[in-house]
N, C-alpha and C positions, 0 to 999 in steps of 0.2 A: 427372871433369868438374866444373867449378865450379857453384855454385848458380845464377849468372847464366846460364850456358850451359844448365843444366837448364830454367830458366824459358822461354827462347826455344825450346828443343827441345819443351817441352810445348805451347807455342802451335802450333808446326808440326804436332805429333802430333794435336792437336784438329782442325785443318783436314783432315788426311788421314782421320781417323776419320769426320768428317761427310761427306767426299767418298765414303766407302765406305758411306754411308747408315746409320751407327750413330746411334741417337737422340741428339739434342743433349744432353739432360740426362745420359745415360749417358756420352757422350764427355767432357763436362766433369768429371764426378765421377771417372771412371776415371783420367784424366790427373792430376787433382789429387791423388788418393790415392797414385798411383804416385810422383808428384813429392815429395809430403810424406814418403813412406817413404824415398826416397833422400836427402833433405835432413836429416830429423829422426829417422828410424827408424820401424819399424812400430808400436810402441806409441803414439807420438805421433800418427801418422796415424789409427790406430783410435780413439784418444781424441777427436780432432777430428771424426771421422766420427760419433761418438756424441753429441757436444755441439753442434756447429755447426748441424746441421739443426733440432734442437729449438729452439735459441735464435732461429733465423731465423723458423721457422713460428709461434713464440709471440709474434711482434711484432703488437701489437694493430692497427696500421694495415693489415696485410694482410687483415684480415677484411672490408675494403671490397671486395675483389676478388670473392668469391662473391656478395656483395649486388648489386653492379653487374651481374654476369653474370645473376643471377636476374631483376633488373629488366628487362633487355633481352629475355630469353627469354620472360617473361610478356607483355611489351608486344607482341612479335611474334605470339605465339599468341592474343592477344586481338584481333587484327585491326587494331591501331593503324596499322600500315604501310599497309594498303589505304586507310584513310580519309585518311591524310596525302597519299598520291599523288593521290587523287581531287581533293582541294582544290587541290593544286599544279597539276594538269592544267587545272582550270578557270581558275585565275589566270594561268598562264603559257603555256597552249596556243596563244594567238594570236601568240606570238613566233616568229621563224624558229627551227626546232628546238625548238619549245615543249615537246614531251613529254620531250626530253632535258634541257631546263632544269628542268622539273618534277621529273624524276628526281633531278637534281643537288641541288635544294633539299629533296627528300624524304629523301635520304641525310643531308643536314646536319641535318634535323629529328630523324631517328631516331638520329643519332649522340649526341644529348643524352640518349637513353635506353639507350644501349648503349656498352660500353667496348671493343668489338672491331671492327676493320675488316672482317674476313671475315664476321662476323655481320651487320653493317650491309649489306654488299654482297649477301649471300645473301638477306636478308629483303626488301630492296627489289627485287632483281633478279627474284625469283620473280613479282612483280606487274608490273613495268614493262617488262621485255624483251619478253615476248609482246605487250604493248600497242604498243610502238614498232614491232616487226616487222610487226604486223598493219596498221599505218598506212603501211607502205612505207619505214620508216627503214633506212638502210644498216646492215647487221649490225655493222660496225666501230664506228659511232657508238653504236648501241644497247647494245652490250656494254661498250665502252670507258668510257662515262660512268658506268656502274654500278660497274665495277671500280675506277675512279679516285676517284669521289666517295665510294665506300665507305670509302676511307682516312681520311675525316673522323672515322670511329668512334674513332680513337686520338688525334685532335687536339682536337676539341670535347669538353669534359668531360661526363661522367666518362670516364676513360681508364685501362685496365689498365696500359698501358705507363708512363704517368706515375706511377702508384702505385709501381711497381717502381723506376723511376728515382729518385723522391723518397726512397724508403727507402735505396737504395744510396748516394745522394749526401748523405743526412742533411739534407735541406732540407724545407720545408713543402710537403706534398702539396696542401694547400688553395690556396696561392699558385700552385703549379705548374699546377693545374687552371685557375685564373682566367687565368693567362698564356696559355693556349691558346685563349681565347675569340675575341679579335680576329683572330689568325692563322687560326683556323678559318673565321670569317665571311669574311675576305679571300680565302681559298682558294675558298670556294663562289662568291663574287662573280666572281672572275677566271675560274673554270671556266665560269660562265654566260656571261660576256662572250665567251669564246673560242667557245663553242657557237653563240651568235647570229651572230658574225662569220663563222664557217666556213659556216654554213647560209645566210647572206645571200649570200656569194660563190659558193656551190655549192648551189643549191636542191635538186638531186637527192639530196643527203644525207638530207633530211628534208622530205617534201611538207607543205605547209601544211594544217592541219586545216580541214574545212568547218564544223565546229561553232563557233557564236558564242554562248557562254553569256551570259545576262543578268546584270546586277549582282545581282539577287535570288538567282540560282543560285550566284553566287560567294560571297556572304555566307552563304548557307545552308550551303554546303560546310564552312565553318569550324566549324560546330556539331559536326562529327564528329571534329575534331582537338583538342578541348579537353583530352583526357587528356595529350598530350605537353607542352603549356605548363604544366600542373599539375605534371608530373614535373620539368620544367626548373626551375620556381619552387621546388619542394621541395628539389631537389638543389643546383643552382647558387646559388639565392637563400640557402639555408641556409648554404652554405660562405662566400659572399661577405660576408654580414652578420656572420659570426662566431658565429651561433647554433649551428651544427652543425659537427663535424669531418667530414672525408671519410668516415670509418667510419660515423658516425651518419647522415650524408647518404645513404650507400649503403643502410643499413637502412631509412631513411625512404622512399627511392625504391622499394625492393623492396616495402615494405608498401603504398605508394600504388598501385603497379602492380597488385598483387593486389586491393586494394579497388576500384579503378576497373574492373578486368575483371569483378569480381563484380557491381558495380552495373550494368554494361552487359550482364550475363548472357552473357558471352563466354568464360568460363573454366570448363571442366569439370574434374572431378577427374583424369581421364586426362591432360588438357592440362597441368595443374599438375604432375602427377607427371613428365611428360616434360620440362617446363621445369626442374624441380629436378634431374632426372637429368643433363640437359645441363650445368647449372651446376656440379654436382659433378665431372663428367668434365673439364670445361674447367679448373676450379680445380686439380684434381689434376695435370693436364698442365703447367700454369703453375708450380706449386710444385715439381714434379719437376725442371724445367729450372733454376729459381731456386736450389734446393739445390745442384745441381751448380756453379752460378756462385759461390755462397758459398764452397764448398770451393776453387774455383779462385782466388778472391780471396785466401784465406789462403796458398795455394801460391805465388801470384805475389808476395805480400808477403814471404814468407820467402826467395824466390829473389833478390829485389832488382831485378826487372825494372822495376817502376814508378819506383823511386828513380833507377835508371840513366837511364831515359828522361826523367824530370823534370829531372835534372841536365843532360842533354844539351840539353834545350830551353832551360834557363837559360843554359848556356854559349854557345849559339848566339844568345841574345837574340832568339829567334824572335818576330816580330810576331804578336800575337793573331789578326789578320785572316788571315794566311797559315796559322796553325795551324788555324783553323776551316776554311779552304779545303782544307787537307791532310786533315783529318778527314772532310770531305764526300766527297772522292775515295775515301778508304778505305771509308766506309760505302756508297757507291754500288757499289763493286766487291763488297763482302761481301753487299750486298742482292741481288745476282744469284744467290747460292748458298745463303744462309742464311735461316731464318725470322726474323721480327722480334724475338721475345723472345730467341732464341738469339744473334742478332747483337748485341743490346744487352748481354746479360749476358756474352758472350764478351769484349767490348772494354772495358767499364766498369772492371774491375780494373786495366787498363793505363792507360787514358786519364784516369780521374778524378784521380789524383794530379798528372798533367800540367796539367789544367785549373786545379786549385787553385794549382799552382806559378806559373802566369802570370796568376792572379787573374781568370779568366773568370767572368762572372756565370752561376751554374749554372741559374738560372731561364730566362735567355735561351737558354743552350745546350741546356737540356732541351727547349724548343720546337723548336729547330733539329734536335736529334737525332730527334725525332718526325717532322719533315719528311723527314729522310734515310731513316728507316725506311719512311715512306709511299711514297717513290719506289722503294725496294726491293721493295715489295709489287706493283708494276706493271711491273718490268723483267724481261726474260728472262735466264736460262732458268728461274728459280724465282720467278716473280711469283705469290705465293700467291693474291692476289685474282683474278688472271686465271684461274688454274687452278680456283678456286672457281666462277667464272662459267661456265667450260667445262662443269662438271657440269650446269648448267641448260640449256645449249644444245649438246648433243653433236653436232648436225649441222653446226655452224659450225666451220670449221678454226681451230686454235689460232693460226695465223699471222694470221688476220683479227682475232682478239681483241687480239693484241699490237700490231698496226698501229693499231687503234683507240685503244689506250691510249697509244701513242707521242705522239699529238698533245697529250695532257695533260702530258707531260713538259716540253713547251715552256712551258706555264703554270707548272709547278713551278719551272722555272729563274727565271722572273720573280718568283715568290713568295719563293723562298729569297733572291734578291738583295735584295728589299725588306726582309726580316727581318734580314739581316746589315747592311744600310745604315742601317736605322732600328730599333735595338733597342727603342725605346719602344713599338713595335707589340706587343711581348710584355710589356713591363715596366710600362706605364702603369697598367693595371687592378690588378695586384698591389700597386703602390705606394700605392693608395688604401685598401687593406685595413688594418684595425687590427692 
């Protein structure tokens, strides 16, 4: 069998292994080592297994990941999510579907202190879903808005997915972070508009609240959310101004989260220990999958698959727009079966050379890739965010959750169209950075 045939066979083998519920990292590594052995010999495969993981993990930029995870874990355990939702409820509660709108913006706010979609959805959902159900909101709307707005956790910086993409694509993680700001705010705004419109047309989805808070109550509520703007200013402000690298900003964000929690007297030793344990566990899981992807990248390079596909793209003179649309279709299908990190790391070794061959802007495509992954987080049968919310509401059928999330897929179609049609939505802010 030729090296090229081995490469394509390896890709098929990974899909089969993942379908058999083999952990993604193990599937990637096993196929990569097997393929490297067949192409270059066992000694070379073992040598790469010894060298590549260390070379990857020793990348200084990766140290931002545990810092951002720790920042989000501490922020959650210090009760910052509860204060954020309370303020959003007072400001937006008077709108049709006001609690759902408040939940949407609470997710957007917490996303700036968390690099994970699932963590954002779970942290906000614990507080907001019972509140919406208590006020008579339709279960599909109450759960759907949390599952979908939670995806902002990987679009609004900091973002673990963007860190990984930036390292693999060898582009500035700082500029990639900033590229996600406007698309993230645009997503939150379109979600809010959709909620208000649906609830206006169908008031039964979300009964109007009787409470009419005064302006004094609204302004006073903002006093409880000051920690999150401080974290955003420390992290995003430091990166945008050029004062801090993403790694330094991650360390600063984690430090600020701990200091703020201690000042507010909301962080016990047990809570900090649990936050640290959660961060270590999540970091190890991410790195395990990433190491498998690094090995797969070398296998694919030696097999010639990326070069073959890149040449095919060049020979076909494929228009970049159709290429992006084709990738969107592929990611939407993969998103139905794979977790976000596994989906990205499985495809990057093949698609990155093709993107470079047709001169796609990698910052623009990085944002689009995150959007494709976001959609995968809410589509059946493996919508990770939806299954996460299911844990919080075991009495609500899974079908109701997916139907509630389906409405937001319409919004995502509009958002992706805008991002493709107007690349400057992603590229304007990074272009202003030094």
